[in-house]
Structure formats: structure tokens, C-alpha cells
PANU-572493 format. One line per 8 residues: number of its first residue (from 1); their letters; for each residue z, y, x of C-alpha. Coordinates in pm, 1 decimal. Each point is the difference from the previous one (the first is absolute). Example, Ala and Ser with C-alpha at 12.3 -4.5 7.8 and 13.67 -1.06 7.14 Angstrom:
! residues 2
1	AS	780.0/-450.0/1230.0; -66.0/344.0/137.0
This chain:
! residues 700
1	MESRSSSI	16355.7/12729.0/14401.9; -254.6/57.7/-276.9; -258.1/-225.8/165.3; 262.7/-271.8/43.7; 95.4/23.9/-367.1; -368.7/-12.8/-96.7; -45.6/-306.3/222.1; 293.9/-176.6/-166.0
9	MSRFRNSI	-138.4/75.6/-346.1; -343.9/-120.0/104.0; 140.9/-327.9/134.7; 197.8/-46.4/-319.4; -303.1/63.0/-224.6; -206.6/-242.0/206.5; 268.7/-269.0/14.0; -70.3/-324.0/-182.0
17	SAQSIRSG	299.8/57.7/-230.0; -112.0/347.4/-109.0; -360.3/-114.1/-41.1; 119.1/-296.7/-205.3; 198.4/222.1/-235.2; -290.0/240.6/-47.8; -249.9/-279.1/-52.8; 240.6/-185.4/-227.6
25	LTMAIPFL	56.7/307.5/-214.6; -373.7/59.2/-23.2; -62.8/-359.6/-106.5; 275.2/34.0/-260.4; -158.3/304.7/-168.6; -185.2/-200.5/-272.3; 325.9/-166.0/-104.2; 195.4/326.2/12.7
33	IMGSFSLL	-256.7/173.8/-217.7; -18.5/-293.9/-239.5; 377.5/-1.9/-37.3; 25.4/376.9/-35.7; -263.9/22.9/-271.0; 140.6/-305.3/-176.7; 333.7/177.8/-11.2; -169.7/320.5/-114.0
41	LRNFPSDA	-188.9/-173.6/-279.9; 309.1/-193.5/-105.3; 221.2/311.1/-17.1; -247.5/275.5/-90.9; 206.2/269.0/-181.6; -154.0/-24.2/-347.0; 180.6/-147.1/-299.2; -327.6/-93.0/-170.5
49	YQAFLVHF	-127.9/-170.5/313.6; 324.7/-192.7/47.7; -12.0/-115.9/-361.1; -357.5/-118.0/57.3; 106.8/-201.9/306.5; 282.1/-166.3/-187.9; -218.9/-108.4/-292.1; -335.7/-64.3/170.9
57	LGGAAAEL	-57.8/-377.3/24.4; 366.0/-55.0/-68.5; 108.0/191.6/310.3; -233.5/-192.2/234.0; -137.8/321.8/154.5; 348.0/123.1/84.9; 92.9/-337.6/146.2; -319.3/-2.8/209.3
65	LETLYTVS	79.3/344.5/142.4; 354.9/-112.2/78.1; -136.4/-305.7/182.0; -246.6/205.9/206.1; 279.2/236.7/99.7; 238.7/-283.9/88.1; -246.3/-180.0/229.0; -107.8/318.8/180.8
73	LGSLALVL	224.2/306.7/24.5; 290.1/-196.2/-143.7; -35.1/-245.3/291.3; -68.2/265.3/263.5; 222.8/-164.9/261.9; -205.1/-320.5/-28.7; -335.3/180.1/7.2; 87.3/203.3/310.5
81	SITISLSY	155.2/-297.7/175.6; -330.0/-186.5/-39.0; -235.8/285.9/90.5; 202.6/126.7/297.8; 58.3/-345.4/150.3; -365.8/-95.3/-55.4; -109.2/317.4/175.3; 241.3/-73.9/285.1
89	GLQAKTDT	-134.5/-353.7/32.6; -361.0/119.7/11.4; 82.2/240.1/279.9; 217.6/-246.3/189.2; -215.7/-313.5/5.1; -279.1/-111.8/-229.4; 70.0/-371.7/23.0; 348.3/22.4/-149.4
97	FILYPVVS	-30.6/312.8/-214.9; 45.9/-191.0/-326.6; 340.1/-126.4/115.3; 149.2/348.4/35.4; 27.8/66.9/-377.5; 147.6/-346.6/-53.5; 260.8/47.6/273.1; 88.0/352.9/-116.1
105	ICSYLAFC	45.8/-94.2/-368.3; 198.8/-312.0/85.8; 216.2/205.1/238.5; 63.1/262.5/-265.0; 94.1/-256.1/-264.3; 218.4/-184.7/250.0; 176.4/325.8/85.8; 54.2/73.0/-370.7
113	GGMEGHDE	124.2/-352.8/-66.4; -296.2/-86.8/-220.9; -106.7/162.6/-326.0; 280.7/-135.0/-217.7; 360.9/111.1/-7.9; -85.1/371.7/12.3; 72.2/268.0/-254.2; -355.9/125.7/37.8
121	YVFKAEWV	-349.2/-109.2/103.6; -17.2/3.2/380.7; -363.1/113.7/5.6; 59.1/317.6/-202.8; -96.9/333.1/151.5; 368.4/75.3/70.5; -9.5/-279.2/260.8; -301.8/139.4/186.8
129	FTAMCITL	199.2/138.4/293.3; 171.8/-333.1/57.8; -321.8/-197.7/-47.9; -197.0/217.4/243.0; 269.7/-23.0/267.0; 18.7/-380.3/-27.5; -380.5/-25.8/-10.9; -55.9/199.0/318.7
137	LSCVLFRQ	287.2/-164.9/185.4; -114.8/-350.4/-95.1; -358.1/80.6/105.5; 112.5/134.8/337.3; 219.2/-306.5/61.3; -270.1/-241.3/-113.2; -254.2/157.0/232.4; 235.1/-16.7/297.5
145	LLKFGSRL	107.6/-358.1/-69.5; -363.0/-106.1/-39.6; -70.4/133.9/348.3; 291.9/-200.8/134.3; -99.6/-306.4/-202.7; -354.7/7.6/135.5; 146.9/-104.9/335.2; 128.3/-323.5/-148.3
153	RKLHTTGA	-308.4/-209.4/68.7; 180.7/-315.3/-109.9; -44.3/112.8/-359.2; -375.9/-23.5/35.8; -153.9/-312.9/-152.0; -324.5/-91.2/171.8; -282.0/-66.2/-244.3; 185.4/145.3/-298.5
161	EYLFNISI	-153.9/271.7/-213.9; 33.0/347.3/149.1; 190.9/145.0/-297.3; 236.1/-297.3/6.6; 95.1/81.5/358.2; 45.4/367.0/-90.8; 224.7/-99.6/-289.5; 211.1/-232.9/214.5
169	QSLFPAVI	40.9/265.8/268.9; 122.6/238.8/-272.0; 260.0/-247.4/-126.5; 293.1/91.0/222.8; -55.4/380.1/-11.1; -16.9/-7.3/-381.2; 310.0/-221.2/-35.0; 203.3/206.6/247.1
177	IVAGFAVV	-85.5/331.5/-168.3; 49.8/-109.0/-361.5; 322.6/-182.8/84.2; 121.6/302.3/198.0; -49.1/236.8/-293.1; 166.5/-250.6/-233.3; 309.7/-6.3/224.2; 16.9/380.1/28.2
185	GYALRTAW	-39.9/44.1/-375.8; 268.1/-259.4/-73.2; 238.9/167.1/244.3; -50.5/339.9/-165.2; 55.0/-134.5/-350.2; 310.7/-187.8/110.7; 147.9/299.0/182.8; -57.6/245.4/-284.5
193	GSSNITNF	49.8/-244.8/-285.2; -314.1/118.8/-179.8; -345.3/-151.0/-29.4; -161.8/344.4/-20.8; 123.2/109.0/344.0; -324.3/-145.9/130.7; -174.4/301.9/-152.8; 140.2/189.9/293.4
201	GSYIFLNI	-240.0/292.2/-52.7; 168.8/89.4/-325.7; 343.4/-70.0/154.2; -63.3/225.7/300.4; -120.6/294.5/-207.4; 281.6/-31.0/-253.1; 243.1/32.3/289.7; -187.5/301.9/138.9
209	FDRLSGNL	31.8/178.7/-335.4; 348.4/-135.7/-75.6; 183.7/330.2/50.5; -268.9/219.0/-152.5; -10.7/107.1/-360.5; -300.4/105.8/-197.9; 17.9/358.9/126.4; -275.3/189.9/181.4
217	AGILLYVV	91.8/-145.8/342.0; -9.1/-353.4/-134.0; -330.0/57.6/-178.9; -162.2/152.0/309.9; 112.4/-293.6/213.9; -130.6/-238.7/-264.6; -338.9/176.4/0.6; -23.3/0.3/380.4
225	VTHVLWFF	99.8/-366.7/41.2; -236.6/-104.1/-279.5; -295.2/164.1/172.4; 91.6/-117.3/348.6; -9.3/-354.6/-139.1; -333.7/69.2/-170.1; -138.7/136.3/327.1; 72.5/-329.4/171.5
233	GIHGTNTL	-166.0/-195.3/-279.3; 313.9/-88.6/-197.6; 6.8/73.8/-373.5; 277.5/258.3/26.9; 56.0/66.0/-369.6; 54.7/-365.3/-83.5; 195.4/-72.2/318.4; 249.9/273.0/-98.3
241	EAVSQKLF	15.6/-104.2/-365.0; 368.6/-93.8/31.0; 70.4/335.5/167.6; -173.0/197.0/-276.7; 203.7/-185.1/-260.8; 319.2/90.1/185.0; -89.0/367.0/52.3; -148.7/111.4/-328.5
249	EHNISVNQ	-83.5/-283.2/-240.1; 257.2/116.2/-253.0; -68.2/376.5/21.8; -245.5/26.1/-289.9; 244.4/-186.8/-225.3; 266.0/253.2/100.8; -230.7/290.1/-88.7; -89.2/-152.9/-335.1
257	SLLLAGSA	368.5/-49.9/-81.0; 69.3/363.9/86.0; -284.5/114.2/-225.8; 132.6/-207.1/-287.4; 340.6/155.8/57.8; -154.4/346.5/-20.3; 41.7/71.3/371.5; -257.7/92.9/262.5
265	PTELFSKT	-125.2/-285.0/221.5; 140.5/15.7/353.8; -162.6/-279.4/200.6; -310.5/125.3/180.7; -104.4/-314.4/179.5; -138.2/-321.4/-141.3; -276.9/-246.8/64.5; -211.0/182.6/-258.3
273	FLDTFVFL	67.9/329.6/181.9; -146.9/-147.5/321.3; -291.6/-176.9/-171.0; -87.7/309.9/-201.9; 42.3/289.0/245.1; 8.4/-151.7/351.5; -205.0/-322.0/9.9; -307.4/154.6/-158.6
281	GGCGCALS	-267.4/-267.1/20.6; 238.1/-240.0/171.8; 166.5/-0.9/340.5; -51.0/306.7/218.4; -124.2/201.3/-297.1; -323.2/-198.2/24.8; -177.2/214.5/-259.1; 37.4/307.8/222.9
289	FIIALCII	-128.3/-202.0/294.4; -304.5/-122.6/-193.0; -89.3/347.2/-130.9; 39.0/145.1/351.0; -225.4/-278.1/128.3; -265.2/86.7/-258.4; 18.4/368.4/94.0; 15.2/-9.6/379.1
297	SRKSHNRK	-128.8/-337.5/122.6; -319.1/11.5/207.3; -28.6/-379.3/13.1; -199.8/-157.3/-278.3; 197.8/-324.9/14.4; 328.2/187.7/-43.0; -137.1/192.8/-296.3; -113.5/-326.8/-155.9
305	IAYVALPS	350.1/-141.4/47.0; 134.0/310.2/-175.2; -242.3/-35.4/-293.7; 84.0/-369.7/-36.2; 375.8/62.2/27.0; 12.5/299.9/-235.7; -7.4/-187.4/-333.8; 285.0/-230.8/103.6
313	ALFNISEI	200.7/288.6/149.8; -8.3/175.8/-337.6; 218.9/-289.6/-116.2; 216.7/18.2/316.2; -160.7/-298.2/175.0; -35.2/109.6/361.8; -85.7/-316.3/194.5; -375.8/60.8/26.9
321	AVFGFPII	48.9/343.0/156.6; 295.7/-88.8/222.5; -144.8/-326.7/131.3; -366.2/101.4/-7.2; 8.0/332.1/189.7; 235.1/-130.0/149.2; 331.8/182.0/16.3; 181.3/-315.9/110.8
329	FNFTMMIP	64.8/22.3/378.0; -204.7/321.6/15.9; 252.4/213.1/186.3; -197.1/320.4/-60.8; 51.9/-49.3/-374.8; 366.3/-100.2/29.8; 120.3/362.6/-12.0; -168.9/105.1/-327.7
337	FILTPVVL	60.4/-341.9/-153.6; 376.2/48.2/36.0; 14.5/381.4/-8.4; -186.7/39.9/-329.2; 242.5/-198.1/-221.2; 295.9/166.3/176.5; -140.6/346.7/-75.3; -80.0/-98.5/-359.3
345	TLTSTLAA	354.2/-130.9/-44.3; 130.7/341.4/106.8; -240.0/203.6/-216.6; 70.2/-217.5/-304.0; 375.8/25.1/54.5; -14.8/378.2/32.6; -216.6/28.6/-311.8; 247.7/-208.5/-202.8
353	QAGLVPVV	306.6/178.5/138.7; -157.8/339.6/-71.0; -68.9/-103.2/-359.6; -377.2/34.3/41.3; -42.4/-362.3/-100.9; 228.2/-198.7/-233.7; 199.1/-284.8/149.1; -157.8/-343.4/-47.0
361	TQSVEWTV	148.3/-161.4/-309.2; -253.2/-268.5/-86.7; -96.0/-310.9/195.1; -373.8/-18.4/63.9; -187.8/-299.3/135.6; -124.3/63.7/353.2; -359.3/-75.0/-109.0; -17.6/299.6/-237.8
369	PILLSGYK	-257.4/247.1/142.9; 73.6/349.2/127.8; 50.7/283.2/-253.1; 83.1/-244.0/-277.5; 291.1/-143.5/197.2; 136.2/347.7/80.4; -5.4/95.7/-364.8; 153.8/-326.9/-123.3
377	ATGSVAGS	279.0/2.4/262.3; 116.1/355.4/-74.7; -129.1/58.8/-352.0; -158.5/320.4/129.8; -336.8/126.7/126.1; 197.8/138.3/293.6; 26.2/-356.0/129.3; -379.3/-27.5/10.0
385	ILQLVNLL	-30.4/340.6/169.9; 248.5/-106.8/269.6; -211.3/-310.0/61.7; -309.0/215.5/54.7; 188.5/230.9/238.7; 133.6/-298.1/196.4; -346.4/-154.1/7.8; -142.9/319.1/152.5
393	IGVLIYIP	281.4/19.2/257.2; -70.5/-358.4/101.6; -373.5/69.9/38.8; 71.3/296.8/227.7; 234.7/-209.0/215.5; -249.1/-283.8/39.8; -315.3/200.8/82.1; 66.2/85.7/369.7
401	FIKRSEQK	120.8/-351.9/75.5; -306.0/-159.2/-158.5; -218.1/221.4/221.5; 192.1/-107.0/309.4; -0.9/-367.0/-96.6; -376.1/-1.0/-56.9; -58.6/167.3/336.3; 203.9/-268.3/175.1
409	ETLAFQKI	-167.4/-273.5/-204.8; -343.8/130.0/95.4; 79.4/21.6/371.4; 156.5/-348.4/4.2; -294.2/-158.1/-184.2; -255.9/173.9/219.8; 184.2/-109.4/314.3; 4.7/-363.6/-111.2
417	VRRMEQDM	-369.5/0.3/-97.6; -87.7/139.1/343.5; 210.0/-278.3/152.2; -192.3/-256.1/-205.0; -324.4/146.8/132.9; 132.4/-30.5/355.3; 103.7/-361.4/-62.6; -346.4/-79.5/-133.5
425	AAGEGSGT	-172.2/164.8/297.6; 224.4/-190.4/240.3; -64.4/-323.3/-189.3; -376.0/49.4/15.1; 25.0/52.7/373.5; 212.8/-309.3/57.5; -169.1/-220.0/-259.1; 326.4/-53.1/-191.7
433	LPHFLHHR	-10.8/205.3/-317.8; 321.4/103.6/-175.5; 85.6/-158.2/-335.0; 96.1/306.4/-198.6; 101.8/-181.6/-319.1; 212.3/-262.0/173.3; 368.5/52.6/-72.1; 80.3/4.8/371.6
441	YPYYSYAK	-225.1/298.9/69.2; 236.2/296.4/65.9; -167.6/221.1/-259.2; -68.6/-273.4/-252.0; 120.2/196.7/-305.3; -213.7/300.4/93.0; -300.8/-226.3/57.0; 50.4/-157.1/-345.2
449	TLAMDLSN	8.6/346.2/-153.6; -311.8/102.0/190.4; -186.3/-316.2/-105.9; 87.7/64.8/-365.0; -109.2/363.4/33.5; -329.2/-111.3/156.2; -70.8/-247.2/-279.1; 75.9/263.5/-264.9
457	AMQRGQLE	-217.4/256.7/181.0; -289.1/-246.0/-1.6; 43.1/-64.6/-373.9; -4.9/374.7/-62.8; -306.7/64.4/216.4; 191.3/209.6/254.8; -137.9/-171.2/312.3; -285.8/176.8/177.2
465	LFYQPQLS	-272.9/-72.2/249.1; -76.2/243.6/279.1; -326.7/-33.6/190.6; -57.1/47.5/372.2; -365.9/62.3/90.9; -182.5/-196.0/271.3; -273.4/192.7/181.5; -270.3/-106.3/240.3
473	SGGNLHGM	-65.1/151.7/341.3; -277.5/202.5/-160.5; 239.1/161.6/-247.4; -121.5/-198.8/-299.2; 240.3/-153.9/-251.0; 15.5/-375.1/57.3; 275.2/-84.2/-246.7; 367.2/43.7/-81.3
481	EALLRWKH	318.7/-203.2/-20.9; 211.9/-5.4/-316.3; 368.9/36.7/86.6; 288.8/-62.6/-237.9; 222.2/301.4/-59.7; 308.2/29.7/-219.3; 224.3/302.8/-11.9; 344.0/-124.7/-97.6
489	PVAGYIAP	190.8/268.5/-194.3; 292.2/-21.6/245.2; -132.8/-141.9/328.1; -345.4/162.8/-1.0; -298.1/-186.1/140.4; 87.9/-350.0/123.3; -190.5/-195.5/265.9; -251.2/-236.8/-168.2
497	PVLIALAY	112.6/-310.1/199.3; 346.0/38.3/-154.8; -152.6/24.8/-347.5; -215.3/-308.7/53.5; 301.9/-195.8/129.1; 209.6/105.4/-301.8; -280.5/-95.4/-239.6; -38.0/-340.2/167.1
505	EGGFLHEL	372.4/-76.6/2.0; 34.2/140.2/-351.1; -271.3/-231.8/-130.4; -253.6/261.3/-114.4; -231.1/30.2/302.7; -293.4/-157.5/-184.2; 43.3/238.5/-289.5; 15.1/289.2/247.0
513	SRYLLNLA	-318.7/-113.6/178.3; -195.3/-8.4/-328.3; 136.9/342.7/-94.3; -113.3/150.6/332.9; -340.4/-171.5/-9.2; -64.6/139.9/-347.4; 111.7/344.6/112.7; -225.2/-9.3/308.5
521	CRDAVSLE	-301.8/-113.3/-200.4; 60.3/264.2/-266.5; 17.4/271.4/265.4; -313.4/-141.9/165.4; -196.5/36.2/-324.8; 110.3/364.3/-22.5; -94.9/60.8/364.5; -356.3/-126.5/-19.7
529	PHIKNDLY	-143.6/334.9/-124.6; 156.2/170.9/305.4; -151.0/-223.6/269.4; -345.0/34.2/151.2; -26.6/-343.4/162.8; 150.7/-343.6/-44.5; 350.0/-41.3/143.4; 269.9/-263.2/43.0
537	LSINISSK	336.8/9.6/-176.6; 270.6/-208.1/170.3; 289.4/-135.8/-204.7; 293.7/-168.1/171.2; 100.5/-350.6/-104.0; 243.5/-245.3/156.6; -24.1/-370.4/55.6; 283.2/-39.6/-254.5
545	QMEENGFF	-230.1/139.9/-268.8; -280.8/-233.2/107.2; 230.4/-297.3/-53.8; 22.0/73.2/-373.9; -198.4/-239.4/-216.9; -302.8/179.6/-135.0; 46.2/309.5/221.1; -366.4/14.0/102.3
553	DKSLDIIQ	-128.1/-67.2/-351.0; 218.5/275.6/-145.3; -95.8/242.1/277.6; -369.2/-70.5/-47.7; 29.4/49.9/-376.7; 170.2/337.1/52.1; -254.8/122.2/256.4; -304.6/-112.1/-198.3
561	SYKLEHVH	133.9/159.1/-317.6; -45.9/347.6/155.0; -369.9/-48.4/94.9; 18.3/200.5/323.3; -337.9/94.9/151.4; 59.9/209.2/311.9; 360.6/-95.3/86.8; 35.3/-340.4/166.4
569	LVLEITER	342.1/-163.1/-8.6; 165.8/-131.7/317.1; 312.5/-214.9/-24.7; 205.5/78.0/307.7; 239.0/-270.0/123.8; 266.1/54.4/261.8; -13.7/-275.2/259.9; 374.6/15.9/50.4
577	SAMIISDT	45.3/-174.0/-332.3; 23.3/-374.1/49.1; -342.0/-81.3/-143.1; -116.8/-361.6/5.1; -376.1/-25.9/-37.5; -57.2/-315.6/-202.7; -325.3/-134.5/-138.3; 98.3/124.5/-344.9
585	LMHDMSRL	74.6/348.1/132.3; -332.8/15.1/186.3; -181.8/-109.4/-316.3; 169.2/267.6/-211.2; -64.6/273.8/257.1; -363.3/-107.3/31.8; -46.2/36.2/-376.5; 118.6/359.5/20.0
593	KDSGISFS	-222.1/67.3/299.8; -297.7/-128.2/-198.3; 91.4/256.8/-267.9; -21.1/287.2/249.8; 369.6/23.3/90.7; 77.5/-2.9/371.2; 317.7/-79.4/192.5; 166.4/197.2/275.9
601	LDDFGMGH	260.4/-119.5/250.7; 261.1/271.0/50.2; 192.2/64.2/325.3; -238.8/-217.8/198.5; 135.9/-84.3/342.0; 371.8/-22.5/-85.5; 30.5/-378.5/-15.8; -136.9/-318.6/146.5
609	NSILYLQE	-157.2/-100.1/-332.5; -256.7/282.4/5.9; -280.5/-197.0/163.2; 80.1/-309.8/-209.0; -55.0/202.3/-316.4; -329.4/144.6/125.0; -154.1/-333.0/90.7; -6.6/-97.2/-367.7
617	RIFDEVKL	-266.9/268.6/-69.8; 173.0/123.8/-312.8; 75.3/351.5/125.8; -253.4/282.4/5.9; 217.1/263.2/165.3; 286.1/37.3/246.5; 238.6/293.6/21.3; 130.6/62.0/348.4
625	DGKLVSQL	376.0/-8.2/34.3; 133.7/354.3/-30.1; 251.3/-42.6/281.1; -276.7/-83.5/246.0; -201.4/300.7/-119.5; 293.6/240.5/27.3; 73.0/-120.7/355.7; -362.1/26.0/106.7
633	PGNERSKD	20.0/325.4/198.8; 181.3/-65.7/327.3; 37.1/-377.2/-49.0; -264.2/-202.4/179.0; 129.9/-330.1/-138.8; -49.2/120.6/-357.3; -347.5/120.1/94.5; -89.6/-338.9/150.9
641	ILSGIISM	136.1/-190.2/-302.0; -189.9/219.9/-246.0; -316.2/-29.8/207.3; 18.4/-380.0/-19.4; 74.9/2.7/-374.1; -286.1/237.5/-76.5; -246.3/-201.6/209.8; 101.4/-321.4/-174.4
649	AQSLDLRI	-22.4/157.4/-345.5; -343.8/140.1/76.7; -120.0/-343.8/112.4; 119.5/-138.9/-336.0; -182.7/278.5/-187.3; 319.2/143.8/-149.0; 66.7/358.0/-107.5; 265.5/157.4/221.5
657	VAEFVETE	239.0/264.4/-137.8; 261.0/175.5/213.6; 322.0/114.9/-170.1; 250.3/264.0/114.7; -268.2/219.7/155.0; 189.1/324.9/37.3; -170.0/184.3/287.7; -347.9/78.4/118.2
665	EQRDMLLE	78.4/-176.7/327.4; 75.6/-327.2/-180.8; -320.4/31.4/-202.4; -212.0/61.8/309.3; 153.0/-294.1/189.2; -58.6/-231.7/-298.3; -361.1/117.6/-23.5; -43.2/-74.0/369.9
673	LGCTIYQG	133.8/-354.4/-60.2; -243.9/-53.6/-286.5; 212.0/70.0/-310.9; -177.1/242.3/-234.1; 216.1/6.0/-318.4; 330.2/187.7/-3.0; 295.9/45.7/-231.2; 294.4/223.5/76.2
681	YYYSRPLC	156.0/345.3/-13.3; -266.2/141.4/231.4; -232.8/-15.1/-299.3; 232.9/1.7/-298.2; 340.4/-97.8/-126.6; 18.8/-234.2/-301.9; -104.8/207.6/-301.1; 85.5/-17.4/-367.2
689	YTDLTGFL	-297.6/-43.3/-232.3; -36.3/373.5/-71.4; 5.2/96.2/368.7; -238.0/-286.2/81.2; -269.4/134.5/-232.2; 32.6/338.4/170.1; -35.0/-168.3/341.4; -311.3/-187.0/-112.2
697	NSLP	-159.9/315.1/-137.6; 62.5/178.7/332.4; -193.5/-257.8/202.2; -352.8/95.6/110.1
């Protein structure tokens, strides 16, 4: 039963709708933060500051802040409709992705009956629930109707521009959907006799709370529903604005009237009560979550999210933490996200009922930071103390769930990276490499994250080179191969072919190649005092790098700048890359050869182009395909193939290096066939620079 439930949750999280909501919320973060801080700066609780805003430039600063709030957080339904539908379109089909936001916004406005004739702005945050429902439904319908419409070949106009045909094929789906929502919206308004019935989110929740008063049961239900909505990416506080007004909007006024009459205040619950003692840092007691994350998180990226989110959470702006961690659709975090505010509601109620904390009698803006808000709301330091106690309770609740969530996050990420490595290995074998950063790749979002991490690691100098020695049959050091290594903080070491593919698709392969060449040359300079004879240092390059304008000039400049004397550079090219040897390429390679740099052909024997490459006389070395070497014992065909390759290479006066030499038997058979240079675990694993110097010093 548990595995079935886990499978259902997994399918839901991976569904295009759930992914669209998460991606849409993430893309909306800049606008949410802009709106939140605009509101904070506009309503900062300081009389002197407010007077300054009113008089500065004739009130222009205040008007500017109002405008920024209105076009961002004040238009949250519009922002999320655009970002969610755009994300859905990108995942559904690239060609028509730009039409999804247009269809969703037009559908929403059609459902609402346009923007005029309403008592309120239809893109306000209170309309988010309705807007998100219409957005997702319109996207799903548009996608399905596009599939059906693609069968109508009569709509295709031969010779017309491609986008024109796409637009024409989208005509009927768009018209049907927008017209359909217009009819449904009109029917609802006619039946209920109110234009605002189309904000059915508010209508539904008002009916749910219709028989509840602002007592403890009603407040607890309000808190739970608010956070369930938040968990599914819906701005719960604003969606339930009408409910909060019904339950406790007037309670502070009642308490103030009682105080003026000389009586004790009686109404415990109010919006300020929740903002001050329950929603510490925003939804889910975000401040407790962030502090717990700082204390317990073992993931550097999560700690960075916490550090970035902390300043905004002090002013009760929680979006960075909730969307960035994320808590949205993270079912491990659902329990503490809902449980924490429920527990804090109970502790705050008990404290007020027991007389430990005065009842809230003053309205306080939700952006007022912790401690100050507790004091202002109650007129007592006890209010600030209760906030600290609640904050600590929230931290203790969150800690075990953060641990569990990070464990699951780590395992999931590691599993997907291993799958990417398998896909790359399979692609190399078949000749059809995966496109990790294409939106149709199953793990596209993870690949994008990994590519960004790789680029940042390169900028911070966190990429390494390990070196695998190459020894001759006499036990002398012939050379070594530089191998890219990067230990990802979550996934560990990742196969270099995956890293190269991500760098190429991410557009920074050339930058990566220069970084690695500099690193190899720098290490080579440091190694020269440790070597007794000249040796070769092989550095892997791909044909994609060679296609860059000026690649050879830049490489030569880097190599010559280090003035190496005893280490001779070898640029090692895999023949499985689709390399076209043009006259220009031969000229550039010849210039490097004249400067003492040699070229090696990796995995020789895997493809039919091997001999074609060799006949151009631009290679100085061949590396025998590792699969043939590993199959050598007990496989006569591999032995015959290697014998022919070695004989041909010897006749062309090429150095011959065998990779994947792991046993003495393989070494002896290769020596018998005429190969005298070996690289593999039989001699040494790839070594970091420190271990390499120790290996060199141990050689006779």
C-alpha cells in the first residue's frame, strides 16, 4: 500500500501539470519578491519614514512603490497565469509554446467576462486559485486539441511559412477553448446573478467556512486550508482573504472598543494574531524552517537558499524559501509545513487564555519583523517572548523532516545522474548521443541544474585533473593521461563524457577546454622537478573544440606560455567524434606539430574512419580501443584485430598505447603482439596531483 501511494505521488510530481506549477512558481519569484519588498517599503512601520515618502519628490517615491506592487504581487493571478502556462507550453511542444500563455490569459478573461464590470481587479492575488485552475485546464485542452488538429492536413498550406502553418493549425483549438470558457463564465454569472461568482475559489471557500465562527475550530481549519493551498502552489493567504475578513476582520476593533469602555478584551483571534504568532516569517512559519535549514542542512545549495531567504523572511516574505527549497509538492515537507502553524496556533491560544500574553489589541502590518510585531500587537514584551518560544518550537518540528527530505533528494539526484551516465554510455556505443539539455530529455531539469553547477564549479576552480601513468614494457614511465574529475556535492564524481556533453550543450565547452589546458600545463610545470626523463602528457580534446575559430592559436599560446622542457604535450582526439579533416584543419594541426605538440587518436579500431584519419599523417600516436584490450584473453578475434592494428601502426611509425590493461596476462599478450606502452589499473589508477608526485618518486 505504501509503495503504491509513493508511486502515485511520484507520478503526480512528475506530471506535466505539477512540473508546470513548480516551474511557473520558480519563474515568478523575482516578481513576488519585487512586489513584497515594494509593499514593505511602502508600508514600513515608521511615522518619520512615512512622512518622508509622502513629501519626497511630491510623493513620487510612494507612487513608484505602489506601481511596482500593483504590477507584480498585486497582479499575482496574471503573473502566475503567464509563468505556469509558459512552462506548460515548453514541456508540451516547443513550436507552439508561446501560444499557451495567450490561450490561458484569453480563456481566463473570457471566463471572467473581461476586465470591466467587476467590483475588483480580476488579476489580484485573491483570484489566484481561479486563475490557476483556468490556466491549467486551458493548457490541457489546448494540448489535446492541437494533437487532434494536427491530423487535419487540409489546414496545411504548401509553401507557406512554417510558423504561419502552426498558427493556422492552432486557430480552431484556440477559438473552441476561449469560446467555451466564455460560455461557462456567462452561464455562472447568469445563474448566480453576480459578476464575481467567476472567482469561484473565493466562493467555494466562503461556503466551506459559512457555518464556522472565528473560534479555535474555525481558526485551525483556516490555517490548515491556507497551508494546503500553499503546498500546491496557490497563494493561500490571499485566496482566503474573504474568509479571513468573515472570521476575524472585526475582532481587533471589538477589543479596542472594550478597552475604551474599561473592559478586558475578549477576542483572541485576528489576522494580526496569525501574522504575529503563527505565520512567523510567512506561510508555514518560514522563519523556523530557514533557521532549521541553517542549523541542520548538509547540502550547501540548501544552506545558500536559507541565507538568501533569511533577510526577506524577517519581514514575513516566505516565497524564496518555500519555492526555492522547495516545499511545494515536496510531500516529505508537507507534514511540518502544515503541522507547525497548527501547533503554534494552539500554543499561542493557550498562552493568551492563560494570561501569559495579553490579547492582541493593535493591528500590525504583516511586514513588521519578529519581536517588534509581538510587542506592538500586545503592548507587552511577553508578546515578543511568545514569538521566540514559537520560533524555537517550529525549528524543532522542522529539523527531522529536513534531514529526511535531504536524504531523499540526494538519493533521487544520484540515481538520475547515474541514469544520465548510462544514457551517455549507451549513446557512445550506438553512435547516437543523448541531448541532455533538450526539453524532451526525461531528466531535462536535472541536466540543466547539473550544467549550471558545472559552469559555476569551473568559475570557482573546483574542477580537477587526475593523471593515469603510462609505462613501458621495461617499467619506465612513458607518460600520463590527464583526466577530468569533478566531485559534485550531491552526486559525487560524474563520468567525464557527461560533463563534456553538458558543457557543449550549455555553450561553455571552449571555456572548459582552456581551463583544463591551463590546469594541465600548470601541473606539468610543477611535475618537472619530479621526473628523471622526458615524458608525454595527453590531454583529451573533442572535434567540437577543434571547430572553434582560433582554437589552435589559443591552445598554442597557452602551452607556450608555460615553457615546458621535459613534458611534451599530446592532444588526444577520440575518433568517435565526427571529425572532418579539412585542409584548414590539417594546416592548423601541422603548425602545432611543428611546435613540438603531437596528436593521438583515441579508441583506435572502433570505427571505419580510423584508417582514413591515419593516412593524413597528422597523428603521432594511436591508443588501442579498450574494449578490444579487455577482451583479449580468451577471444581470438580480438587478438587478430589487435595484431593487425599494431602491425599497421608500426609500419606507419606510430607510437602504440594500450588502455584498460588490468592484468599481467593482458600485458604479456600485448607485448607478444608488439605493443610496449601500457595504461591501466594493472599499473595505476588515475591519481590526483599529490598522489602522482608520490608515484613518480617511487619509480626506480
